[in-house]
Each structure stands twice: as structure tokens, then as C-alpha cells.
C-alpha positions in Angstrom: -4.4 11.8 35.6 -6.6 8.9 36.7 -8.4 6.6 34.4 -11.7 7.9 35.8 -10.8 11.5 35.1 -9.4 10.8 31.7 -12.5 8.9 30.7 -14.9 11.6 32.0 -13.1 14.2 30.0 -13.0 12.2 26.9 -16.7 11.2 27.3 -17.6 14.9 27.2 -15.7 15.2 24.2 -17.2 12.3 22.6 -20.6 13.6 23.0 -19.9 16.3 20.5 -22.3 16.0 17.5 -19.4 15.2 15.1 -18.6 11.9 17.0 -22.2 10.6 17.6 -22.1 8.2 14.7 -18.6 6.8 15.6 -17.6 3.6 17.4 -16.1 4.5 20.8 -12.8 2.8 20.8 -10.1 1.7 23.2 -6.6 1.0 21.8 -4.3 -1.5 23.5 -0.5 -1.8 22.8 2.0 -4.3 24.1 5.8 -3.2 24.5 8.1 -6.1 24.2 11.1 -6.4 26.4 13.5 -5.5 23.5 11.5 -2.6 22.1 12.0 1.1 22.8 9.4 2.7 24.7 9.1 5.5 22.3 8.9 3.2 19.3 5.8 1.3 21.1 4.2 4.8 21.8 4.7 6.0 18.2 3.2 2.7 17.0 0.1 3.1 19.2 -0.2 6.7 18.0 -0.2 5.6 14.5 -3.0 3.0 15.4 -5.1 5.8 16.8 -4.8 7.5 13.3 -5.9 4.2 11.6 -8.7 3.9 14.0 -9.9 7.5 13.2 -9.4 6.7 9.4 -11.6 3.7 9.8 -14.3 6.0 11.3 -13.8 5.4 15.1 -13.6 7.8 18.0 -10.5 6.9 20.1 -11.4 7.4 23.8 -8.5 5.7 25.6 -5.0 4.4 24.8 -2.8 2.2 27.0 0.4 0.2 26.7 1.4 -3.0 28.7 4.8 -4.3 29.3 4.5 -7.9 30.2 7.3 -10.2 30.9 5.6 -12.7 28.7 2.5 -12.8 26.4 -0.5 -14.5 27.9 -1.4 -17.2 25.4 -5.0 -17.1 26.1 -5.7 -13.4 26.5 -2.6 -11.8 25.2 -2.7 -9.3 28.0 -2.4 -10.0 31.8 -5.1 -10.1 34.4 -4.3 -6.8 35.8 -4.7 -5.0 32.5 -7.8 -6.9 31.7 -9.3 -5.6 34.9 -8.1 -2.1 33.9 -9.8 -2.4 30.5 -13.1 -3.6 32.2 -13.1 -0.6 34.3 -12.7 1.7 31.4 -15.3 -0.1 29.4 -17.6 0.4 32.6 -16.8 4.0 32.7 -16.8 4.9 29.1 -19.4 2.5 27.4 -17.0 1.8 24.6 -18.1 -0.3 21.6 -14.8 -1.6 20.3 -11.2 -2.5 21.4 -8.4 -2.6 19.0 -5.1 -4.3 19.8 -1.9 -3.0 18.0 -0.6 -6.6 17.8 -1.9 -9.6 15.8 -4.2 -11.8 17.9 -4.8 -15.5 17.4 -8.5 -16.6 16.9 -8.3 -18.0 20.5 -7.2 -14.8 22.0 -9.7 -12.7 20.3 -12.5 -15.1 21.1 -11.6 -15.3 24.8 -11.1 -11.4 25.0 -14.6 -10.9 23.5 -16.1 -13.4 26.1 -14.3 -11.6 29.0 -15.0 -7.9 27.9 -18.5 -8.4 26.2 -17.6 -5.9 23.4 -16.2 -6.4 19.8 -12.3 -7.0 19.7 -10.1 -6.8 16.6 -6.4 -6.5 16.0 -4.3 -4.2 13.8 -4.5 -6.4 10.9 -8.2 -6.4 11.1 -8.3 -2.7 11.4 -6.2 -2.0 8.2 -8.4 -4.5 6.2 -11.4 -2.6 7.3 -9.9 0.6 6.1 -9.0 -1.1 2.7 -12.5 -2.4 2.3 -13.8 1.1 2.7 -11.5 2.8 0.4 -11.3 0.3 -2.6 -13.3 1.7 -5.5 -12.3 -0.4 -8.6 -13.4 -4.0 -9.2 -9.7 -5.1 -8.9 -9.1 -3.2 -5.7 -12.4 -4.7 -4.2 -11.2 -8.2 -5.1 -7.9 -7.8 -3.6 -9.3 -6.5 -0.4 -11.8 -9.3 -0.2 -9.2 -11.9 -0.8 -7.1 -10.4 2.2 -10.1 -10.5 4.3 -11.2 -14.1 3.6 -7.7 -15.3 4.2 -7.7 -13.4 7.5 -11.2 -14.8 8.5 -10.7 -18.4 7.5 -8.5 -19.4 10.5 -10.9 -17.4 12.8 -14.0 -19.6 11.8 -15.0 -21.5 14.8 -17.9 -23.5 15.9 -19.9 -22.9 19.2 -19.0 -26.2 20.7 -17.3 -29.6 20.3 -20.7 -31.1 19.5 -21.0 -29.0 16.2 -18.0 -30.5 14.6 -17.9 -33.9 12.9 -14.0 -33.5 12.1 -13.2 -35.8 15.0 -14.7 -38.9 13.7 -15.9 -42.0 15.7 -19.0 -43.2 17.3 -21.8 -40.5 17.5 -20.0 -38.2 15.1 -21.1 -39.7 11.9 -24.0 -38.7 9.9 -25.5 -37.0 6.8 -24.5 -33.5 5.8 -21.9 -31.0 7.1 -21.9 -28.8 10.1 -22.7 -25.0 9.6 -18.8 -24.4 10.4 -17.8 -26.9 7.7 -20.2 -25.3 5.3 -18.8 -21.7 6.2 -15.2 -22.9 5.7 -16.1 -24.6 2.5 -17.9 -21.3 1.2 -14.8 -19.1 2.1 -12.3 -21.5 0.4 -14.6 -21.6 -2.8 -14.8 -17.9 -2.8 -11.0 -17.6 -2.3 -10.4 -19.8 -5.3 -12.8 -17.7 -7.3 -11.2 -14.4 -6.5 -7.7 -15.8 -7.3 -9.0 -16.7 -10.7 -10.4 -13.3 -11.4 -7.2 -11.6 -10.2 -5.2 -14.0 -12.5 -7.2 -12.4 -15.3 -6.4 -9.0 -14.1 -2.6 -10.1 -13.9 -2.9 -11.1 -17.7 -4.3 -7.9 -18.6 -1.6 -6.0 -16.8 1.1 -8.2 -18.5 -0.4 -7.3 -21.9 -0.2 -3.7 -21.1 3.4 -3.9 -19.8 4.2 -5.9 -22.9 2.8 -3.0 -25.1 4.8 -0.5 -23.1 7.9 -2.6 -23.6 7.2 -2.6 -27.4 7.1 1.2 -27.6 10.1 1.4 -25.4 8.5 3.6 -22.8 10.2 3.6 -19.5 8.2 3.5 -16.3 8.8 4.8 -12.9 6.7 4.0 -9.6 5.9 6.2 -6.7 6.2 4.3 -3.5 6.3 5.4 0.1 4.7 5.4 3.6 1.0 6.0 3.7 0.0 9.7 3.7 3.6 10.7 2.5 2.2 12.7 -0.4 2.4 10.2 -3.3 -0.8 11.2 -5.0 -0.1 14.9 -4.6 3.2 14.3 -6.3 1.5 12.3 -9.1 -0.8 15.3 -9.6 2.0 17.7 -9.6 3.8 15.8 -12.2 1.0 14.8 -14.6 -2.2 16.7 -13.5 -3.6 13.3 -13.0 -6.5 14.4 -10.7 -6.0 11.8 -8.2 -7.9 12.1 -4.9 -5.8 13.8 -2.3 -6.8 13.6 1.3 -4.9 14.1 4.6 -5.6 10.8 5.9 -4.1 7.1 5.8 -4.5 5.1 2.9 -6.6 7.8 1.0 -6.2 6.0 -2.3 -5.8 2.3 -3.0 -6.2 1.9 -6.6 -3.1 2.3 -8.8 -2.9 5.2 -11.3 -0.8 5.4 -14.4 0.1 8.6 -16.1 2.5 9.9 -18.8 4.9 12.7 -17.9 7.5 14.4 -20.1 11.2 15.0 -18.8 13.1 18.2 -19.6 14.6 16.6 -22.7 11.0 16.0 -23.9 11.3 12.3 -23.5 8.1 10.7 -22.3 8.0 8.2 -19.5 5.0 6.5 -17.6 4.6 7.2 -13.8 2.5 4.7 -11.5 1.1 5.5 -8.1 0.9 2.5 -5.6 -0.7 1.7 -2.3 1.0 3.2 0.6 3.1 1.1 3.0 2.8 1.0 6.6 4.4 -0.5 9.7 3.3 -4.0 10.4 1.7 -4.2 6.8 -0.6 -7.4 7.0 1.0 -10.2 4.9 -2.4 -10.9 3.6 -2.5 -7.5 1.9 1.0 -8.0 0.3 -0.2 -11.4 -1.0 -3.6 -10.0 -2.3 -2.2 -6.9 -4.0 0.5 -9.0 -5.8 -1.1 -7.9 -9.2 -0.7 -4.4 -8.2 2.9 -4.7 -6.8 4.0 -6.1 -10.2 3.8 -2.7 -11.6 6.6 -1.8 -9.1 8.6 -4.9 -10.1 8.4 -4.0 -13.6 9.5 -0.3 -13.1 12.8 1.1 -14.1 13.3 3.2 -11.0 11.4 3.8 -7.8 10.5 7.2 -6.4 10.4 6.9 -2.5 8.4 9.7 -1.2 9.2 10.6 2.4 7.3 12.8 4.7 10.3 14.7 6.2 8.0 16.5 8.6 7.0 13.4 10.4 8.8 12.6 13.7 9.1 9.1 12.8 10.7 9.6 9.5 13.5 6.9 10.2 10.7 4.3 11.1 8.9 5.1 8.0 11.8 4.6 5.7 12.6 1.3 7.5 9.2 0.1 7.0 9.1 0.8 3.3 12.4 -0.7 2.7 11.3 -3.9 4.4 8.2 -3.9 2.3 10.2 -3.7 -0.9 12.2 -6.6 0.4 9.0 -8.6 0.9 7.8 -8.0 -2.7 11.3 -8.5 -4.1 12.2 -5.1 -5.5 14.8 -3.9 -3.0 17.4 -4.1 -5.9 15.7 -1.3 -7.9 17.4 2.1 -8.4 15.7 4.7 -5.9 15.3 8.3 -5.8 14.6 9.4 -2.3 12.2 12.4 -2.2 12.0 14.5 0.9 8.5 15.9 0.7 6.5 18.6 2.4 9.7 20.9 2.9 7.1 23.9 2.8 6.1 22.7 6.2 9.7 22.6 7.8 10.8 25.4 10.0 14.6 24.5 9.8 14.3 23.5 6.2 18.1 23.5 5.3 19.3 21.7 8.3 16.7 18.9 8.2 17.2 18.5 4.4 21.0 18.4 4.7 20.8 15.8 7.5 18.7 13.4 5.3 20.9 14.0 2.2 23.8 12.9 4.1 22.1 9.6 5.0 20.2 8.9 1.9 21.6 8.3 -1.8 19.9 10.2 -4.8 18.0 12.7 -2.6 15.8 15.5 -3.8 13.9 17.9 -1.5 10.6 19.0 -2.8 7.1 20.2 -1.9 4.6 18.4 -4.0 2.0 20.8 -2.8 3.7 23.9 -4.0 5.7 22.4 -6.7 9.1 23.5 -5.4 11.9 21.3 -6.3 9.9 19.4 -9.0 12.3 20.6 -11.8 15.3 19.1 -9.7 13.5 15.9 -9.4 12.8 15.7 -13.1 16.5 16.3 -13.9 17.4 13.6 -11.4 15.0 11.0 -12.9 16.4 12.1 -16.4 19.9 11.3 -15.3 19.0 8.0 -13.7 16.4 6.3 -15.9 17.8 4.0 -18.6 17.5 5.3 -22.2 15.6 2.5 -24.0 15.0 4.5 -27.1 17.2 5.6 -30.1 16.6 8.1 -32.8 17.1 6.6 -36.2 16.9 7.6 -39.9 15.8 4.8 -42.1 15.3 4.2 -45.9 12.9 1.5 -46.9 11.7 0.5 -50.4 8.0 1.3 -51.0 6.9 -2.2 -50.6 8.4 -2.7 -47.1 5.0 -2.1 -45.6 5.4 -4.7 -42.8 8.7 -3.1 -41.5 7.2 0.3 -41.5 4.1 -1.0 -39.7 6.4 -2.6 -37.1 8.0 0.8 -36.5 4.4 2.4 -36.1 3.5 -0.4 -33.7 6.7 -0.3 -31.5 7.9 3.3 -31.8 7.2 6.8 -32.6 7.6 8.2 -36.2 8.6 11.8 -36.1 8.9 12.3 -39.9 8.0 10.3 -43.1 8.9 11.3 -46.7 8.2 9.5 -49.9 11.1 9.9 -52.4 10.5 8.1 -55.7 10.2 4.4 -54.9 11.5 4.8 -51.3 10.2 6.0 -47.9 12.4 7.8 -45.6 11.5 7.6 -42.0 12.9 9.3 -38.8 11.7 7.6 -35.7 12.3 7.0 -32.0 12.5 3.2 -31.5 13.7 0.6 -29.1 17.5 0.1 -29.3 16.9 -3.7 -30.1 14.7 -2.9 -33.0 17.1 -0.3 -34.1 19.9 -3.0 -34.3 17.7 -5.2 -36.4 17.0 -2.4 -38.8 20.6 -1.1 -39.2 20.7 -2.4 -42.9 18.2 0.3 -43.8 20.0 3.2 -41.9 21.7 6.0 -43.9 
């Protein structure tokens, strides 16, 4: 099919009423010499889903295989002409590259093509900006965006900058470019201070959970793998569930009960993705601390995806980036209700992955197996004790109230007999009162 034929067909489709308000978009990928063609195509397909999640209408996708990257335009002159022809035929509004562009490349491409040009990182940041709901989430996304924008702030000519110094460059005031950069840096500093307050609040909450000896687990996984659906299934949390990338950004923590009636906390996290922008990892550091403090991780895997191995690899790389790859992991093969050859696919992945459980978070199938698996792996931080205190030992009893769970309290004469579930460290300190 020729470009002209393809564009004509896509233009007819884009004139549908459902697409009239969407930005008409062209996607461009670059296949490296050492990269497999299938992997490059899969990555571009994922970029298409990201663009649609951001509110774009994808009209055309293309991949170039250059011998070397053009430092000024990223793509070669032949591909540039092809894109110009597509723009002329299709009247597109936006071009998205599947690779990171330098500020020079982005500026040069916009000058050559006459339309807005962004890269994969810019697209993901835009999605995050749309989806963030809480104050913390909005701050984290804004921080990531500002760190992304700062090196891309440029003037409109050498005459605008006074950074060079020398005759003819001195004078009162700052250039607009310098003002913009200073404002961005000031805002970054302010956001970091606000997020530091968020981190302190999170630390207090974690300290409280440590005092009551409540174990925690974090649900992680590739975006759209079913993490929020699993959290809802485990806890009836009522978290938003949508079939789109990065449907939820703000973390949710809920309490669940294991088969032995032990209560633990479960937190949902931001979904990972291939080429996750480093600005986001840095900005969401406060959120990822919840993962770092968890006792075990539940790695949710969309076993129906044709790119399962790539998704698992991306998540494992992200875990290394945030320093939690040492944590115990339960691999959860999700969406098994959509599999045609259920047994063979599940058996294949169970041979490759440790601590594997097959479930359907949507239907609830396999959830009991998952709970028993968690129960067998998660460390037992609590101990049931029976203690006898004198009636005037109010401070010790208050300590148990604060840091444990009292299941029974009886007053016998001048003594108080307590049965409680408390932290093992606290239990050792109260051994003198055991009986």
C-alpha cells in the first residue's frame, strides 16, 4: 500500500465524529542496528497506545533503520521528505518520536516540518499530567515536566543572551530566556520542598505501621496489567479501573485479611513501562518508597500480551533503578480468563518464573491460591502473648494498645491479664510479665 493510499484511507476514518477533537498524529520510530525488527515494531505499537491514551488520533506509523543517527534531525533526509509528504496529504497536527530527542533535534524538526514535535518522554509526561488527581501526584508530575523542559528552554537568537559576556553584552536586567530558566529552577526548588513534606508524612505513616507490626506488600507491574483490578478484588478498594495505559497514578493503600485471619496492608503503585522516563522515576521517589518499605512485591503480569517477556524485563529493570530488586516477589499471571490455551501458557511461565500464581483478577479465579502464597512467604512480625501486669502498669498497657492489638483484657484482683498480638521485639521486652 502506498503512503498516499494509506493516508486517504486513514483520513476518511479520522473524519468520524469520535475523532474530530483529537490531534492527528504521525508516529516515527528508529530501529537500531542491534535491535530486532519485531521489538522495534512492538515498541511503536505501544507508542500508538500511549498516543491514543493522551487523546491523539494516530494516522500513520513508520520506522527508519539508519546506519547512524543524524545529530541535527535524528532522522535522515529521505525520511524527512517522506514525513513532509505525509503531512501534506494528511494535514497532521503532531509528530511523536519513539525515542528521546535533544532540544536541538526537536527545534530543528519543528522548523523543517512546521508542526509540533515531541518525543516519547514528552508524551508520557503529558499522560501523567492528565491523570494525576491528588496534590502529591500533580506535584510529582509537574516536577518531572519542569526537569524535562529546563534544558529545552532556548532563546530566539544569540542577541537575546547575555551569558557570553564582553562588549555589547553587558547591561541591566536579565534576558527573557534567563528569567524563564530562573522561574523554572525556583519552581523546581519549591516543589522539591513540598514533596519532602510528603515524604515526612509517609515516613510517619510507615513508622506507625511498623509499631503495630503490620506487614505490607506492594502491587507492581507493567501499565495496564491489572494491578488496580487485583487491589479491588483483594480489598474492595473501589479504585478506578480502565482499559488504558496509566489509568491510575495516585497510590492506594488498603487492608486485607489472609486465610489465617492475619491482617496486612496492600499498596497499589504507578505502572511501569518500557523506556520509563528517568524524570518520572526521580519525581515519584516518594511514591516508590512505599515499594522499598514493602515486605514482598506482587508482580502482576498480563499473560495475554504478546510482549510478556519484554514487559517482565522492563519491570525488572525499573525495580533495579529504584533499588528494590532484592525484595521477595510473587509473580502473578493475570487475565487467564482470556487465554485460549490456558494450561499450556500458564505451565510455560511457571517453568520460567519463581513463586508463580495464575489468576483472573476480573473473575476472582485463583485469588485464594494467591492469598495462601502470600501467607507462606510474608514474614510473621507478630506474636500472640499472654501477659500479667500489676494494676498500676498503665504505661506498659498503653504501649501495647499503641503498638499492637489486644484481643482480651481481664482484671483479676490487683492485676490485669492481657492477651494480645504484638511485635516480636516488644514481646521480648515484656517476657518478664509472661505466664
